[in-house]
Biopython code that builds the backbone (N, CA, C, O; Angstrom):
import numpy as np
from Bio.PDB.StructureBuilder import StructureBuilder

atoms = [
    (1, "MET", "N", (84.434, 105.009, 131.930)),
    (1, "MET", "CA", (83.094, 105.072, 131.483)),
    (1, "MET", "C", (82.285, 105.757, 132.562)),
    (1, "MET", "O", (82.585, 105.623, 133.748)),
    (2, "SER", "N", (81.251, 106.496, 132.158)),
    (2, "SER", "CA", (80.443, 107.232, 133.106)),
    (2, "SER", "C", (78.995, 107.264, 132.612)),
    (2, "SER", "O", (78.692, 106.972, 131.455)),
    (3, "TYR", "N", (78.122, 107.633, 133.543)),
    (3, "TYR", "CA", (76.717, 107.846, 133.218)),
    (3, "TYR", "C", (76.548, 109.334, 132.963)),
    (3, "TYR", "O", (77.153, 110.163, 133.642)),
    (4, "ASP", "N", (75.720, 109.666, 131.976)),
    (4, "ASP", "CA", (75.358, 111.020, 131.659)),
    (4, "ASP", "C", (73.836, 111.051, 131.560)),
    (4, "ASP", "O", (73.247, 110.373, 130.718)),
    (5, "ILE", "N", (73.201, 111.845, 132.430)),
    (5, "ILE", "CA", (71.738, 111.785, 132.499)),
    (5, "ILE", "C", (71.157, 113.202, 132.302)),
    (5, "ILE", "O", (71.669, 114.181, 132.845)),
    (6, "GLY", "N", (70.083, 113.274, 131.517)),
    (6, "GLY", "CA", (69.338, 114.476, 131.324)),
    (6, "GLY", "C", (67.844, 114.142, 131.219)),
    (6, "GLY", "O", (67.472, 113.034, 130.833)),
    (7, "LEU", "N", (67.010, 115.102, 131.563)),
    (7, "LEU", "CA", (65.553, 114.951, 131.443)),
    (7, "LEU", "C", (65.097, 115.815, 130.275)),
    (7, "LEU", "O", (65.428, 117.000, 130.225)),
    (8, "TYR", "N", (64.346, 115.250, 129.335)),
    (8, "TYR", "CA", (63.967, 115.918, 128.135)),
    (8, "TYR", "C", (62.455, 115.893, 127.930)),
    (8, "TYR", "O", (61.749, 114.952, 128.291)),
    (9, "LEU", "N", (62.002, 117.009, 127.315)),
    (9, "LEU", "CA", (60.577, 117.132, 126.941)),
    (9, "LEU", "C", (60.507, 117.428, 125.469)),
    (9, "LEU", "O", (61.359, 118.152, 124.953)),
    (10, "LYS", "N", (59.545, 116.910, 124.785)),
    (10, "LYS", "CA", (59.272, 117.296, 123.364)),
    (10, "LYS", "C", (58.434, 118.546, 123.438)),
    (10, "LYS", "O", (57.417, 118.588, 124.130)),
    (11, "VAL", "N", (58.876, 119.589, 122.703)),
    (11, "VAL", "CA", (58.207, 120.876, 122.731)),
    (11, "VAL", "C", (57.845, 121.270, 121.322)),
    (11, "VAL", "O", (58.698, 121.278, 120.434)),
    (12, "ASP", "N", (56.568, 121.603, 121.106)),
    (12, "ASP", "CA", (56.105, 122.094, 119.807)),
    (12, "ASP", "C", (56.416, 123.589, 119.727)),
    (12, "ASP", "O", (55.792, 124.387, 120.426)),
    (13, "THR", "N", (57.327, 123.955, 118.922)),
    (13, "THR", "CA", (57.689, 125.388, 118.730)),
    (13, "THR", "C", (57.012, 126.007, 117.539)),
    (13, "THR", "O", (57.266, 127.165, 117.208)),
    (14, "GLY", "N", (56.166, 125.263, 116.899)),
    (14, "GLY", "CA", (55.467, 125.761, 115.724)),
    (14, "GLY", "C", (56.157, 125.442, 114.450)),
    (14, "GLY", "O", (55.643, 125.738, 113.371)),
    (15, "GLY", "N", (57.349, 124.824, 114.545)),
    (15, "GLY", "CA", (58.084, 124.443, 113.360)),
    (15, "GLY", "C", (57.617, 123.123, 112.829)),
    (15, "GLY", "O", (56.641, 122.581, 113.347)),
    (16, "PRO", "N", (58.253, 122.576, 111.829)),
    (16, "PRO", "CA", (57.843, 121.300, 111.241)),
    (16, "PRO", "C", (57.938, 120.086, 112.197)),
    (16, "PRO", "O", (57.176, 119.128, 112.067)),
    (17, "GLU", "N", (58.868, 120.142, 113.141)),
    (17, "GLU", "CA", (59.067, 119.031, 114.086)),
    (17, "GLU", "C", (59.206, 119.578, 115.496)),
    (17, "GLU", "O", (59.757, 120.664, 115.676)),
    (18, "PRO", "N", (58.726, 118.865, 116.491)),
    (18, "PRO", "CA", (58.980, 119.292, 117.864)),
    (18, "PRO", "C", (60.474, 119.155, 118.181)),
    (18, "PRO", "O", (61.191, 118.371, 117.560)),
    (19, "ILE", "N", (60.907, 119.922, 119.142)),
    (19, "ILE", "CA", (62.300, 119.879, 119.557)),
    (19, "ILE", "C", (62.409, 119.113, 120.906)),
    (19, "ILE", "O", (61.435, 119.034, 121.654)),
    (20, "ASP", "N", (63.536, 118.585, 121.188)),
    (20, "ASP", "CA", (63.782, 118.008, 122.519)),
    (20, "ASP", "C", (64.405, 119.118, 123.357)),
    (20, "ASP", "O", (65.492, 119.620, 123.073)),
    (21, "TYR", "N", (63.681, 119.469, 124.379)),
    (21, "TYR", "CA", (64.102, 120.522, 125.324)),
    (21, "TYR", "C", (64.678, 119.833, 126.536)),
    (21, "TYR", "O", (64.025, 118.977, 127.133)),
    (22, "CYS", "N", (65.915, 120.201, 126.917)),
    (22, "CYS", "CA", (66.531, 119.625, 128.123)),
    (22, "CYS", "C", (66.015, 120.377, 129.356)),
    (22, "CYS", "O", (66.429, 121.505, 129.623)),
    (23, "ALA", "N", (65.099, 119.733, 130.107)),
    (23, "ALA", "CA", (64.560, 120.326, 131.298)),
    (23, "ALA", "C", (65.523, 120.303, 132.485)),
    (23, "ALA", "O", (65.462, 121.161, 133.366)),
    (24, "ALA", "N", (66.404, 119.315, 132.493)),
    (24, "ALA", "CA", (67.387, 119.207, 133.583)),
    (24, "ALA", "C", (68.556, 118.395, 133.105)),
    (24, "ALA", "O", (68.391, 117.312, 132.543)),
    (25, "ASP", "N", (69.735, 118.919, 133.328)),
    (25, "ASP", "CA", (70.957, 118.234, 132.980)),
    (25, "ASP", "C", (71.596, 117.760, 134.346)),
    (25, "ASP", "O", (72.114, 118.569, 135.116)),
    (26, "ILE", "N", (71.537, 116.507, 134.585)),
    (26, "ILE", "CA", (72.114, 115.986, 135.820)),
    (26, "ILE", "C", (73.644, 115.916, 135.771)),
    (26, "ILE", "O", (74.311, 115.915, 136.806)),
    (27, "GLY", "N", (74.182, 115.860, 134.560)),
    (27, "GLY", "CA", (75.578, 115.784, 134.351)),
    (27, "GLY", "C", (76.041, 114.347, 134.305)),
    (27, "GLY", "O", (75.250, 113.444, 134.034)),
    (28, "ASN", "N", (77.338, 114.124, 134.571)),
    (28, "ASN", "CA", (77.815, 112.751, 134.499)),
    (28, "ASN", "C", (78.542, 112.367, 135.790)),
    (28, "ASN", "O", (78.990, 113.210, 136.568)),
    (29, "TYR", "N", (78.633, 111.054, 135.969)),
    (29, "TYR", "CA", (79.322, 110.520, 137.128)),
    (29, "TYR", "C", (79.837, 109.148, 136.752)),
    (29, "TYR", "O", (79.247, 108.478, 135.905)),
    (30, "THR", "N", (80.902, 108.727, 137.350)),
    (30, "THR", "CA", (81.567, 107.500, 136.986)),
    (30, "THR", "C", (80.686, 106.250, 137.224)),
    (30, "THR", "O", (79.943, 106.163, 138.201)),
    (31, "SER", "N", (80.798, 105.343, 136.338)),
    (31, "SER", "CA", (80.120, 104.054, 136.461)),
    (31, "SER", "C", (80.741, 103.129, 137.492)),
    (31, "SER", "O", (80.231, 102.034, 137.731)),
    (32, "ASN", "N", (81.830, 103.555, 138.101)),
    (32, "ASN", "CA", (82.465, 102.731, 139.096)),
    (32, "ASN", "C", (81.603, 102.552, 140.385)),
    (32, "ASN", "O", (81.881, 101.689, 141.217)),
    (33, "VAL", "N", (80.577, 103.377, 140.510)),
    (33, "VAL", "CA", (79.645, 103.288, 141.656)),
    (33, "VAL", "C", (78.315, 102.663, 141.251)),
    (33, "VAL", "O", (77.349, 102.707, 142.012)),
    (34, "ALA", "N", (78.265, 102.110, 140.112)),
    (34, "ALA", "CA", (76.994, 101.503, 139.598)),
    (34, "ALA", "C", (76.412, 100.460, 140.554)),
    (34, "ALA", "O", (75.195, 100.305, 140.663)),
    (35, "GLY", "N", (77.299, 99.759, 141.237)),
    (35, "GLY", "CA", (76.815, 98.736, 142.198)),
    (35, "GLY", "C", (76.065, 99.362, 143.350)),
    (35, "GLY", "O", (75.131, 98.750, 143.867)),
    (36, "MET", "N", (76.430, 100.538, 143.766)),
    (36, "MET", "CA", (75.710, 101.244, 144.843)),
    (36, "MET", "C", (74.340, 101.599, 144.381)),
    (36, "MET", "O", (73.361, 101.372, 145.092)),
    (37, "TRP", "N", (74.244, 102.170, 143.168)),
    (37, "TRP", "CA", (72.918, 102.507, 142.651)),
    (37, "TRP", "C", (72.021, 101.334, 142.446)),
    (37, "TRP", "O", (70.823, 101.393, 142.722)),
    (38, "HIS", "N", (72.624, 100.216, 141.938)),
    (38, "HIS", "CA", (71.868, 98.987, 141.732)),
    (38, "HIS", "C", (71.332, 98.486, 143.102)),
    (38, "HIS", "O", (70.179, 98.069, 143.217)),
    (39, "ASP", "N", (72.172, 98.540, 144.091)),
    (39, "ASP", "CA", (71.729, 98.092, 145.426)),
    (39, "ASP", "C", (70.581, 98.945, 145.952)),
    (39, "ASP", "O", (69.602, 98.428, 146.490)),
    (40, "ALA", "N", (70.717, 100.247, 145.790)),
    (40, "ALA", "CA", (69.734, 101.201, 146.363)),
    (40, "ALA", "C", (68.414, 101.089, 145.575)),
    (40, "ALA", "O", (67.332, 101.070, 146.162)),
    (41, "LEU", "N", (68.522, 101.016, 144.257)),
    (41, "LEU", "CA", (67.297, 101.016, 143.382)),
    (41, "LEU", "C", (66.658, 99.659, 143.236)),
    (41, "LEU", "O", (65.446, 99.540, 143.051)),
    (42, "GLY", "N", (67.495, 98.624, 143.320)),
    (42, "GLY", "CA", (66.997, 97.276, 143.043)),
    (42, "GLY", "C", (67.084, 96.906, 141.588)),
    (42, "GLY", "O", (66.638, 95.832, 141.185)),
    (43, "HIS", "N", (67.660, 97.794, 140.789)),
    (43, "HIS", "CA", (67.937, 97.576, 139.348)),
    (43, "HIS", "C", (68.975, 98.520, 138.908)),
    (43, "HIS", "O", (69.392, 99.401, 139.660)),
    (44, "ARG", "N", (69.413, 98.354, 137.673)),
    (44, "ARG", "CA", (70.478, 99.285, 137.142)),
    (44, "ARG", "C", (69.939, 100.699, 136.959)),
    (44, "ARG", "O", (68.777, 100.878, 136.596)),
    (45, "LEU", "N", (70.751, 101.672, 137.200)),
    (45, "LEU", "CA", (70.405, 103.032, 136.908)),
    (45, "LEU", "C", (70.057, 103.229, 135.463)),
    (45, "LEU", "O", (69.171, 104.017, 135.132)),
    (46, "ALA", "N", (70.736, 102.532, 134.611)),
    (46, "ALA", "CA", (70.490, 102.628, 133.144)),
    (46, "ALA", "C", (69.115, 102.157, 132.793)),
    (46, "ALA", "O", (68.637, 102.496, 131.710)),
    (47, "ASP", "N", (68.425, 101.385, 133.642)),
    (47, "ASP", "CA", (67.100, 100.884, 133.374)),
    (47, "ASP", "C", (66.049, 102.046, 133.441)),
    (47, "ASP", "O", (64.894, 101.855, 133.059)),
    (48, "LEU", "N", (66.458, 103.220, 133.920)),
    (48, "LEU", "CA", (65.556, 104.369, 133.929)),
    (48, "LEU", "C", (65.464, 105.068, 132.571)),
    (48, "LEU", "O", (64.588, 105.907, 132.359)),
    (49, "HIS", "N", (66.361, 104.723, 131.662)),
    (49, "HIS", "CA", (66.360, 105.332, 130.328)),
    (49, "HIS", "C", (65.046, 105.146, 129.644)),
    (49, "HIS", "O", (64.521, 104.035, 129.571)),
    (50, "GLY", "N", (64.492, 106.268, 129.124)),
    (50, "GLY", "CA", (63.247, 106.216, 128.398)),
    (50, "GLY", "C", (61.996, 106.249, 129.252)),
    (50, "GLY", "O", (60.883, 106.254, 128.725)),
    (51, "ARG", "N", (62.166, 106.269, 130.557)),
    (51, "ARG", "CA", (61.000, 106.291, 131.465)),
    (51, "ARG", "C", (60.594, 107.697, 131.785)),
    (51, "ARG", "O", (61.416, 108.613, 131.744)),
    (52, "ARG", "N", (59.329, 107.881, 132.105)),
    (52, "ARG", "CA", (58.788, 109.175, 132.503)),
    (52, "ARG", "C", (59.338, 109.483, 133.918)),
    (52, "ARG", "O", (59.313, 108.633, 134.808)),
    (53, "ALA", "N", (59.835, 110.728, 134.093)),
    (53, "ALA", "CA", (60.472, 111.124, 135.337)),
    (53, "ALA", "C", (59.540, 110.955, 136.557)),
    (53, "ALA", "O", (59.983, 110.485, 137.605)),
    (54, "GLY", "N", (58.286, 111.325, 136.430)),
    (54, "GLY", "CA", (57.357, 111.261, 137.525)),
    (54, "GLY", "C", (57.104, 109.797, 137.959)),
    (54, "GLY", "O", (56.802, 109.517, 139.119)),
    (55, "ASP", "N", (57.238, 108.895, 136.996)),
    (55, "ASP", "CA", (57.052, 107.454, 137.361)),
    (55, "ASP", "C", (58.221, 106.888, 138.125)),
    (55, "ASP", "O", (58.114, 105.807, 138.705)),
    (56, "CYS", "N", (59.335, 107.590, 138.140)),
    (56, "CYS", "CA", (60.556, 107.079, 138.839)),
    (56, "CYS", "C", (60.843, 107.786, 140.145)),
    (56, "CYS", "O", (61.742, 107.395, 140.890)),
    (57, "ALA", "N", (60.091, 108.811, 140.416)),
    (57, "ALA", "CA", (60.349, 109.654, 141.605)),
    (57, "ALA", "C", (60.247, 108.895, 142.930)),
    (57, "ALA", "O", (61.074, 109.106, 143.817)),
    (58, "ASP", "N", (59.260, 108.021, 143.083)),
    (58, "ASP", "CA", (59.089, 107.274, 144.350)),
    (58, "ASP", "C", (60.286, 106.320, 144.532)),
    (58, "ASP", "O", (60.848, 106.231, 145.623)),
    (59, "ALA", "N", (60.663, 105.625, 143.480)),
    (59, "ALA", "CA", (61.784, 104.679, 143.597)),
    (59, "ALA", "C", (63.101, 105.461, 143.920)),
    (59, "ALA", "O", (63.920, 105.009, 144.719)),
    (60, "LEU", "N", (63.264, 106.591, 143.300)),
    (60, "LEU", "CA", (64.412, 107.378, 143.574)),
    (60, "LEU", "C", (64.398, 107.921, 145.039)),
    (60, "LEU", "O", (65.443, 107.981, 145.687)),
    (61, "THR", "N", (63.252, 108.295, 145.522)),
    (61, "THR", "CA", (63.157, 108.740, 146.879)),
    (61, "THR", "C", (63.513, 107.656, 147.857)),
    (61, "THR", "O", (64.216, 107.910, 148.836)),
    (62, "ARG", "N", (63.049, 106.461, 147.617)),
    (62, "ARG", "CA", (63.385, 105.313, 148.448)),
    (62, "ARG", "C", (64.885, 105.026, 148.396)),
    (62, "ARG", "O", (65.510, 104.741, 149.417)),
    (63, "ALA", "N", (65.448, 105.106, 147.196)),
    (63, "ALA", "CA", (66.890, 104.774, 147.017)),
    (63, "ALA", "C", (67.762, 105.806, 147.748)),
    (63, "ALA", "O", (68.728, 105.449, 148.422)),
    (64, "VAL", "N", (67.411, 107.071, 147.605)),
    (64, "VAL", "CA", (68.187, 108.122, 148.285)),
    (64, "VAL", "C", (68.067, 107.958, 149.803)),
    (64, "VAL", "O", (69.047, 108.084, 150.536)),
    (65, "HIS", "N", (66.872, 107.682, 150.242)),
    (65, "HIS", "CA", (66.706, 107.485, 151.681)),
    (65, "HIS", "C", (67.509, 106.268, 152.207)),
    (65, "HIS", "O", (68.102, 106.320, 153.284)),
    (66, "ASP", "N", (67.510, 105.198, 151.429)),
    (66, "ASP", "CA", (68.282, 104.019, 151.867)),
    (66, "ASP", "C", (69.774, 104.354, 151.917)),
    (66, "ASP", "O", (70.469, 103.938, 152.845)),
    (67, "MET", "N", (70.265, 105.091, 150.942)),
    (67, "MET", "CA", (71.696, 105.440, 150.923)),
    (67, "MET", "C", (72.021, 106.355, 152.119)),
    (67, "MET", "O", (73.100, 106.267, 152.705)),
    (68, "GLN", "N", (71.074, 107.225, 152.465)),
    (68, "GLN", "CA", (71.325, 108.131, 153.606)),
    (68, "GLN", "C", (71.257, 107.407, 154.911)),
    (68, "GLN", "O", (71.960, 107.786, 155.848)),
    (69, "GLN", "N", (70.442, 106.375, 155.029)),
    (69, "GLN", "CA", (70.261, 105.665, 156.260)),
    (69, "GLN", "C", (71.368, 104.602, 156.542)),
    (69, "GLN", "O", (71.612, 104.219, 157.686)),
    (70, "ARG", "N", (72.017, 104.152, 155.450)),
    (70, "ARG", "CA", (72.997, 103.106, 155.561)),
    (70, "ARG", "C", (74.315, 103.505, 154.946)),
    (70, "ARG", "O", (74.788, 102.827, 154.033)),
    (71, "PRO", "N", (74.928, 104.580, 155.407)),
    (71, "PRO", "CA", (76.173, 105.052, 154.793)),
    (71, "PRO", "C", (77.317, 104.033, 154.855)),
    (71, "PRO", "O", (78.097, 103.880, 153.915)),
    (72, "ASP", "N", (77.385, 103.350, 155.992)),
    (72, "ASP", "CA", (78.502, 102.358, 156.151)),
    (72, "ASP", "C", (78.385, 101.273, 155.080)),
    (72, "ASP", "O", (79.390, 100.849, 154.509)),
    (73, "HIS", "N", (77.177, 100.832, 154.815)),
    (73, "HIS", "CA", (76.953, 99.793, 153.788)),
    (73, "HIS", "C", (77.462, 100.243, 152.445)),
    (73, "HIS", "O", (78.154, 99.497, 151.752)),
    (74, "TYR", "N", (77.120, 101.469, 152.069)),
    (74, "TYR", "CA", (77.516, 101.983, 150.772)),
    (74, "TYR", "C", (78.930, 102.431, 150.745)),
    (74, "TYR", "O", (79.565, 102.277, 149.702)),
    (75, "GLN", "N", (79.490, 102.971, 151.787)),
    (75, "GLN", "CA", (80.874, 103.378, 151.806)),
    (75, "GLN", "C", (81.788, 102.183, 151.608)),
    (75, "GLN", "O", (82.872, 102.309, 151.039)),
    (76, "ALA", "N", (81.347, 101.016, 152.081)),
    (76, "ALA", "CA", (82.118, 99.767, 151.900)),
    (76, "ALA", "C", (82.185, 99.393, 150.392)),
    (76, "ALA", "O", (83.015, 98.577, 149.990)),
    (77, "MET", "N", (81.344, 99.970, 149.608)),
    (77, "MET", "CA", (81.343, 99.707, 148.157)),
    (77, "MET", "C", (82.108, 100.713, 147.360)),
    (77, "MET", "O", (82.098, 100.665, 146.130)),
    (78, "ASN", "N", (82.805, 101.669, 148.057)),
    (78, "ASN", "CA", (83.617, 102.658, 147.362)),
    (78, "ASN", "C", (84.600, 101.951, 146.436)),
    (78, "ASN", "O", (85.219, 100.970, 146.847)),
    (79, "PRO", "N", (84.760, 102.412, 145.213)),
    (79, "PRO", "CA", (85.710, 101.786, 144.306)),
    (79, "PRO", "C", (87.142, 101.880, 144.774)),
    (79, "PRO", "O", (87.593, 102.932, 145.229)),
    (80, "ARG", "N", (87.830, 100.813, 144.663)),
    (80, "ARG", "CA", (89.224, 100.739, 145.143)),
    (80, "ARG", "C", (90.153, 101.657, 144.339)),
    (80, "ARG", "O", (91.179, 102.121, 144.837)),
    (81, "ASN", "N", (89.767, 101.904, 143.085)),
    (81, "ASN", "CA", (90.645, 102.758, 142.247)),
    (81, "ASN", "C", (90.453, 104.237, 142.572)),
    (81, "ASN", "O", (91.147, 105.076, 141.998)),
    (82, "GLY", "N", (89.509, 104.591, 143.496)),
    (82, "GLY", "CA", (89.376, 105.967, 143.881)),
    (82, "GLY", "C", (88.523, 106.805, 142.927)),
    (82, "GLY", "O", (88.337, 107.995, 143.176)),
    (83, "TRP", "N", (88.017, 106.244, 141.879)),
    (83, "TRP", "CA", (87.202, 106.977, 140.947)),
    (83, "TRP", "C", (85.715, 106.851, 141.372)),
    (83, "TRP", "O", (85.039, 105.862, 141.091)),
    (84, "GLY", "N", (85.255, 107.908, 142.062)),
    (84, "GLY", "CA", (83.870, 107.859, 142.602)),
    (84, "GLY", "C", (83.897, 107.417, 144.055)),
    (84, "GLY", "O", (84.820, 106.749, 144.520)),
    (85, "ASP", "N", (82.838, 107.824, 144.750)),
    (85, "ASP", "CA", (82.670, 107.403, 146.105)),
    (85, "ASP", "C", (81.173, 107.501, 146.540)),
    (85, "ASP", "O", (80.315, 107.938, 145.773)),
    (86, "TYR", "N", (80.911, 107.091, 147.758)),
    (86, "TYR", "CA", (79.573, 107.141, 148.274)),
    (86, "TYR", "C", (78.941, 108.467, 148.226)),
    (86, "TYR", "O", (77.793, 108.597, 147.801)),
    (87, "GLU", "N", (79.687, 109.513, 148.670)),
    (87, "GLU", "CA", (79.125, 110.838, 148.706)),
    (87, "GLU", "C", (78.733, 111.324, 147.301)),
    (87, "GLU", "O", (77.659, 111.894, 147.110)),
    (88, "GLY", "N", (79.599, 111.095, 146.346)),
    (88, "GLY", "CA", (79.299, 111.481, 144.992)),
    (88, "GLY", "C", (78.155, 110.734, 144.369)),
    (88, "GLY", "O", (77.347, 111.306, 143.637)),
    (89, "ALA", "N", (78.085, 109.435, 144.665)),
    (89, "ALA", "CA", (77.002, 108.611, 144.157)),
    (89, "ALA", "C", (75.667, 109.027, 144.734)),
    (89, "ALA", "O", (74.656, 109.060, 144.032)),
    (90, "LEU", "N", (75.668, 109.342, 146.009)),
    (90, "LEU", "CA", (74.421, 109.801, 146.701)),
    (90, "LEU", "C", (74.006, 111.152, 146.117)),
    (90, "LEU", "O", (72.835, 111.351, 145.792)),
    (91, "ASP", "N", (74.940, 112.063, 145.984)),
    (91, "ASP", "CA", (74.625, 113.372, 145.434)),
    (91, "ASP", "C", (74.044, 113.295, 144.029)),
    (91, "ASP", "O", (73.071, 113.977, 143.706)),
    (92, "TYR", "N", (74.658, 112.449, 143.194)),
    (92, "TYR", "CA", (74.162, 112.289, 141.829)),
    (92, "TYR", "C", (72.713, 111.763, 141.804)),
    (92, "TYR", "O", (71.874, 112.285, 141.069)),
    (93, "LEU", "N", (72.434, 110.753, 142.591)),
    (93, "LEU", "CA", (71.126, 110.171, 142.691)),
    (93, "LEU", "C", (70.122, 111.179, 143.282)),
    (93, "LEU", "O", (68.981, 111.264, 142.827)),
    (94, "ALA", "N", (70.545, 111.912, 144.261)),
    (94, "ALA", "CA", (69.645, 112.926, 144.886)),
    (94, "ALA", "C", (69.325, 114.032, 143.872)),
    (94, "ALA", "O", (68.188, 114.502, 143.837)),
    (95, "ARG", "N", (70.275, 114.456, 143.059)),
    (95, "ARG", "CA", (69.998, 115.478, 142.068)),
    (95, "ARG", "C", (69.040, 114.948, 140.992)),
    (95, "ARG", "O", (68.188, 115.686, 140.497)),
    (96, "LEU", "N", (69.184, 113.673, 140.636)),
    (96, "LEU", "CA", (68.224, 113.080, 139.664)),
    (96, "LEU", "C", (66.852, 113.018, 140.261)),
    (96, "LEU", "O", (65.874, 113.304, 139.570)),
    (97, "ARG", "N", (66.731, 112.647, 141.551)),
    (97, "ARG", "CA", (65.439, 112.627, 142.226)),
    (97, "ARG", "C", (64.786, 114.013, 142.196)),
    (97, "ARG", "O", (63.617, 114.149, 141.834)),
    (98, "ILE", "N", (65.539, 115.017, 142.571)),
    (98, "ILE", "CA", (64.964, 116.388, 142.603)),
    (98, "ILE", "C", (64.503, 116.827, 141.224)),
    (98, "ILE", "O", (63.461, 117.469, 141.091)),
    (99, "ALA", "N", (65.262, 116.489, 140.212)),
    (99, "ALA", "CA", (64.869, 116.835, 138.830)),
    (99, "ALA", "C", (63.603, 116.135, 138.398)),
    (99, "ALA", "O", (62.744, 116.717, 137.735)),
    (100, "CYS", "N", (63.499, 114.850, 138.794)),
    (100, "CYS", "CA", (62.306, 114.073, 138.438)),
    (100, "CYS", "C", (61.036, 114.633, 139.154)),
    (100, "CYS", "O", (59.943, 114.634, 138.586)),
    (101, "LEU", "N", (61.212, 115.095, 140.384)),
    (101, "LEU", "CA", (60.072, 115.723, 141.073)),
    (101, "LEU", "C", (59.723, 117.067, 140.437)),
    (101, "LEU", "O", (58.550, 117.435, 140.372)),
    (102, "ALA", "N", (60.707, 117.782, 139.979)),
    (102, "ALA", "CA", (60.457, 119.095, 139.389)),
    (102, "ALA", "C", (59.891, 119.015, 137.960)),
    (102, "ALA", "O", (59.168, 119.913, 137.528)),
    (103, "HIS", "N", (60.224, 117.930, 137.225)),
    (103, "HIS", "CA", (59.804, 117.798, 135.866)),
    (103, "HIS", "C", (59.235, 116.403, 135.600)),
    (103, "HIS", "O", (59.817, 115.601, 134.870)),
    (104, "PRO", "N", (58.077, 116.139, 136.218)),
    (104, "PRO", "CA", (57.509, 114.740, 136.172)),
    (104, "PRO", "C", (57.157, 114.287, 134.780)),
    (104, "PRO", "O", (57.159, 113.082, 134.530)),
    (105, "ALA", "N", (56.851, 115.184, 133.850)),
    (105, "ALA", "CA", (56.465, 114.788, 132.498)),
    (105, "ALA", "C", (57.661, 114.539, 131.565)),
    (105, "ALA", "O", (57.512, 114.051, 130.445)),
    (106, "ALA", "N", (58.832, 114.887, 132.064)),
    (106, "ALA", "CA", (60.008, 114.698, 131.195)),
    (106, "ALA", "C", (60.432, 113.230, 131.076)),
    (106, "ALA", "O", (60.115, 112.402, 131.930)),
    (107, "GLU", "N", (61.157, 112.934, 129.996)),
    (107, "GLU", "CA", (61.709, 111.584, 129.815)),
    (107, "GLU", "C", (63.171, 111.541, 130.250)),
    (107, "GLU", "O", (63.960, 112.424, 129.915)),
    (108, "ILE", "N", (63.500, 110.543, 130.969)),
    (108, "ILE", "CA", (64.880, 110.356, 131.441)),
    (108, "ILE", "C", (65.734, 109.784, 130.312)),
    (108, "ILE", "O", (65.385, 108.772, 129.704)),
    (109, "ASN", "N", (66.815, 110.422, 130.053)),
    (109, "ASN", "CA", (67.772, 109.970, 129.045)),
    (109, "ASN", "C", (69.102, 109.600, 129.723)),
    (109, "ASN", "O", (69.799, 110.472, 130.242)),
    (110, "VAL", "N", (69.447, 108.311, 129.714)),
    (110, "VAL", "CA", (70.669, 107.825, 130.355)),
    (110, "VAL", "C", (71.588, 107.332, 129.230)),
    (110, "VAL", "O", (71.228, 106.446, 128.455)),
    (111, "SER", "N", (72.771, 107.923, 129.164)),
    (111, "SER", "CA", (73.747, 107.392, 128.294)),
    (111, "SER", "C", (74.978, 107.033, 129.087)),
    (111, "SER", "O", (75.336, 107.705, 130.054)),
    (112, "HIS", "N", (75.628, 105.949, 128.660)),
    (112, "HIS", "CA", (76.852, 105.551, 129.316)),
    (112, "HIS", "C", (77.691, 104.716, 128.409)),
    (112, "HIS", "O", (78.776, 104.283, 128.796)),
]
sb = StructureBuilder()
sb.init_structure("model")
sb.init_model(0)
sb.init_chain("A")
sb.init_seg("    ")
for serial, (resi, resn, name, xyz) in enumerate(atoms, 1):
    if name == "N":
        sb.init_residue(resn, " ", resi, " ")
    sb.init_atom(name, np.array(xyz, "f"), 0.0, 1.0, " ", f" {name:<3s}", serial, name[0])
structure = sb.get_structure()
């Protein structure tokens, strides 16, 4: 199982219905590191689903900073099965943070 995250905006193209435009595709990463994200954010990564990206940027900034400042703490949480690791979990969260800062009006879509 993995997380797949994208940031979407509703765009009026002049047609009968607005379209969902993918402003940023963060991609996917294994859920085996979900404990790291929970520890850094203080809640599940999936709890960002449906939220406005700009409203999550500060929490993501704090989480990325915490992961960068305490690598030993998070490396100790590396999955024993080898699927995912601290570096990948940090990179994924950092990419989400950058996308939220770049597209603050977008809605975060988390599927897993």
